[in-house]
C-alpha positions as CSV (number, residue, x, y, z in Angstrom):
1,M,69.6,63.7,171.3
2,S,68.4,64.6,167.9
3,R,69.9,62.6,164.8
4,T,72.0,64.4,161.9
5,N,70.9,63.1,158.8
6,R,74.6,62.7,156.4
7,T,74.1,62.5,153.0
8,P,74.8,59.2,151.3
9,P,79.2,59.3,150.3
10,A,77.1,57.7,146.1
11,L,74.6,60.8,146.7
12,G,77.6,63.4,147.2
13,W,80.5,62.0,145.1
14,L,76.9,62.7,142.3
15,V,75.8,66.2,143.4
16,G,79.9,67.3,143.1
17,K,80.2,65.7,139.7
18,H,77.2,67.3,138.2
19,A,77.7,70.5,139.4
20,R,82.1,70.1,137.6
21,V,80.4,68.2,134.4
22,A,78.3,71.5,134.7
23,N,80.5,74.1,134.9
24,D,82.1,72.3,131.6
25,V,79.3,72.6,129.6
26,A,78.6,76.3,130.3
27,E,82.0,76.7,129.5
28,L,81.8,74.6,125.9
29,H,79.2,76.6,125.4
30,E,80.6,80.0,125.8
31,L,83.7,78.7,124.0
32,H,81.6,77.3,121.6
33,E,79.3,80.3,120.3
34,R,82.5,82.4,120.5
35,L,84.0,79.8,118.5
36,C,81.2,80.6,115.6
37,H,81.0,84.2,115.9
38,R,84.9,83.8,114.2
39,L,84.3,81.7,112.0
40,A,81.3,84.4,111.1
41,L,83.2,87.2,111.0
42,T,86.4,85.0,108.9
43,E,84.3,83.8,106.5
44,A,82.7,87.5,105.9
45,R,86.3,88.3,105.4
46,L,87.1,85.3,103.5
47,V,84.5,86.5,101.3
48,G,85.2,90.4,100.7
49,L,89.0,88.9,100.3
50,K,88.5,86.9,97.7
51,E,86.3,90.1,95.2
52,R,89.7,92.5,96.6
53,I,91.3,89.5,95.0
54,A,89.2,89.3,91.8
55,H,89.3,93.0,91.5
56,T,93.3,93.2,91.9
57,H,93.4,90.7,89.1
58,A,91.1,91.9,86.8
59,S,93.1,95.6,87.5
60,L,96.4,94.1,87.1
61,D,95.6,92.3,83.7
62,C,94.0,96.3,82.4
63,K,97.2,97.8,83.7
64,A,99.5,95.0,82.0
65,T,98.1,95.9,78.8
66,E,98.6,99.3,79.0
67,L,101.8,99.1,79.6
68,D,102.5,96.8,77.4
69,A,100.8,99.4,74.5
70,L,103.0,102.1,76.2
71,G,105.8,99.8,75.4
72,K,104.7,99.8,72.0
73,A,104.6,103.1,71.8
74,V,107.2,104.6,73.2
75,K,110.0,102.0,70.3
76,Q,107.9,104.0,67.8
77,Y,109.4,107.2,69.3
78,S,113.1,105.9,69.5
79,A,114.1,101.9,68.9
80,M,116.9,102.4,70.9
81,L,114.9,103.2,73.9
82,E,114.1,99.9,75.8
83,P,110.1,100.5,77.9
84,E,111.6,98.0,80.2
85,R,114.6,99.9,81.6
86,I,112.3,103.1,82.5
87,E,111.8,103.3,86.2
88,P,108.5,102.7,87.2
89,V,106.9,106.1,89.4
90,Q,104.1,107.1,91.8
91,D,101.3,108.8,90.3
92,R,101.2,111.9,91.8
93,A,97.4,112.2,92.0
94,G,97.7,110.2,95.0
95,R,95.4,107.4,96.7
96,Y,92.2,109.4,96.4
97,G,92.2,111.1,93.8
98,Q,93.5,115.1,93.5
99,W,95.6,115.7,96.5
100,G,94.0,117.1,99.4
101,A,90.9,114.6,98.2
102,L,91.3,113.1,101.7
103,S,90.2,115.9,103.8
104,G,88.2,117.0,101.1
105,A,85.9,114.0,102.2
106,I,86.1,114.8,106.0
107,M,85.5,118.6,105.7
108,R,82.5,117.7,103.6
109,I,80.8,114.8,105.5
110,L,81.4,116.7,108.3
111,G,79.5,119.6,107.1
112,G,76.2,118.0,105.7
113,L,76.5,116.3,109.4
114,A,76.3,120.0,110.8
115,P,75.6,120.6,113.2
116,E,75.9,117.2,114.5
117,A,79.1,115.6,115.5
118,A,80.8,112.0,115.0
119,T,83.7,110.0,116.8
120,A,86.7,109.2,114.2
121,P,85.0,105.4,114.2
122,E,82.4,106.9,112.6
123,L,83.7,109.4,110.7
124,M,86.7,107.0,109.4
125,G,83.5,104.3,108.3
126,M,81.7,106.9,106.1
127,V,85.2,108.5,104.1
128,Q,85.9,105.3,103.5
129,A,81.9,104.0,101.8
130,E,83.3,107.1,99.8
131,F,86.5,105.6,98.6
132,G,85.6,102.5,98.3
133,L,86.9,100.6,101.0
134,T,84.6,98.7,102.8
135,D,87.0,95.3,102.2
136,W,89.9,96.0,104.0
137,T,90.2,93.8,107.1
138,R,90.5,94.8,110.8
139,Q,94.4,95.1,111.0
140,E,94.5,97.3,107.7
141,S,91.7,99.3,109.0
142,Y,93.5,100.0,111.9
143,R,97.1,100.9,110.1
144,W,95.3,103.1,107.7
145,Y,93.5,104.9,110.7
146,Q,96.8,104.8,112.5
147,N,99.4,106.2,109.1
148,T,96.3,108.3,107.1
149,F,93.4,109.0,108.6
150,K,94.8,110.3,112.6
151,P,96.7,112.6,111.1
152,A,94.5,114.0,108.4
153,L,92.7,114.2,111.4
154,R,94.7,116.2,113.4
155,Q,96.2,118.9,110.3
156,L,92.3,120.0,110.6
157,A,92.2,120.3,113.3
158,E,96.0,122.7,113.9
159,A,94.5,124.1,110.8
160,G,91.8,125.6,112.3
161,R,89.3,123.8,109.8
162,I,87.6,121.0,112.3
163,R,87.4,121.1,116.0
164,R,87.2,118.8,118.5
165,A,83.1,118.8,120.1
166,D,84.1,116.9,123.4
167,G,86.4,119.6,124.5
168,T,89.3,117.0,124.5
169,R,93.1,118.0,123.2
170,G,94.0,114.7,121.7
171,V,93.3,112.6,118.7
172,Y,91.9,109.6,120.3
173,R,89.3,107.1,118.5
174,S,86.4,108.4,121.2
175,T,86.8,111.9,120.1
176,L,83.8,113.9,119.0
177,W,84.3,115.8,116.0
178,T,82.7,118.7,114.2
179,A,83.5,121.4,111.2
180,Q,84.7,124.6,112.4
181,P,82.8,127.2,110.7
182,Q,84.4,129.7,108.5
183,P,84.4,133.4,109.2
184,G,82.3,135.2,105.8
185,P,84.3,137.7,103.6
186,T,84.5,140.6,105.8
187,L,83.3,144.3,103.3
188,A,86.4,145.4,102.4
189,Q,86.8,141.5,100.7
190,I,83.5,141.9,98.9
191,R,84.4,146.2,98.1
192,A,87.6,144.8,96.9
193,H,86.1,141.9,94.5
194,A,83.3,143.7,92.8
195,A,85.9,146.4,92.1
196,S,88.3,143.2,90.2
197,V,84.6,142.4,88.5
198,Q,84.0,146.2,87.0
199,S,88.0,146.6,86.5
200,K,87.2,143.4,84.4
201,D,84.2,144.3,82.6
202,K,85.8,147.7,81.1
203,T,88.7,145.9,79.9
204,N,86.3,143.1,77.7
205,A,84.1,146.7,76.6
């Protein structure tokens, strides 16, 4: 009869304990790596946030000085008018300059990329860089995409100025966008423009 070699209980316990501790070490190592990565991201965002705070503080001082000067100018015209009672109104120029600046930036970037296409995140990153919006947090960028950038893409698509290069129908982050080729002027339009120029030349003569 063959004799079976049995593992001593102490050795079996040690092997099992080694396996469990090795698993703990692997899990803790993975957690450590994730936490270090999150810390690096948080520190980078903190640097960007501090720079943004400093920029906002400088802008606030500048605007406060401008407001004080305007208030003094108002009082010079009318001592009875109190500048503090003037209700604030939003500048009609819009956040990105003149109205249509955001759509214009999208069209300009896509036109430069043509005939290549870009996804919404790629395009948004290039637009943010153009407007100097590169120090936003992930949450701020997400809100801007949902509330501003995504509607702008949809409006341009509905107007026929851009198109989906991958054949999708919605406005998704993976959607590939490209500029829609715009038709050139018709012969009738060219003739009408030439006639208008000739008429102005004769009038000026």
